[in-house]
N, C-alpha and C positions, 0 to 999 in steps of 0.2 A: 504494500500500500504506500501511497505517496505521503510525504510530510503534510501536504495540503489537507488530506483527509483527516489527519490527527489534529489539525489546528482550527477546526470549525468551532466558532464560539457564537452562541446566540443567547441573549439575555432572557431570563425567565419571563420578565415583564413584557418584553416585545413579543416573545413567542405566544404568550397568553393573549395579548392584544390582537395579534395576527390571527390566531385561532378563532377568536370571537368574530372577526370580520369574515373569515373563510367559511366557517361552519354553516351558516344559513344557506349560502350558495351551494355548498356541497350537498346539504340535505335536499335542496330543491333539485339538483342534478340527479341525485339518486332516485327520488320519487318520480321525476319525469321519465327517466330511463326505464324504471320498472313499469311505468305506465305505458311504455312503448312495447312491452311484451318480454322484456328480459327479466331473469330472476335476480333476486338481491345478490346471490352469490356471483352471478355473471358480472353484474355491475361493479361490485367491490373488487373482483379480480381484475377487471379491465382498468379501473381507476388505479389500483395498486401498480399494475404493470406500467401504465403511463407515467405515474409519479416516479417509479424507479428509473425509467428512461430519462426523465427530466432531471432527476437528482444526479444521475451519472454524468449528464451533459454539463451540469453546473460544476461538478467536481472534476470534470475532464478525465474520468476513468471509464474503462470499457463497460458496456452494458450487455446483458444477454438478450438476444432477439431471436 
């Protein structure tokens, strides 16, 4: 792993504030996608995979595709 991976620092307060902003939109996305005919499991797996790809891109580490 790179040194960059070990040097990520996020303040607890900012992370909590960010979660408060993101959570309602995420819940709406989940409900809308389930309403389109996908199961909750499919939605959560798809979101998790997309987040992993974005996280890897931010950290500039390889991702599994």
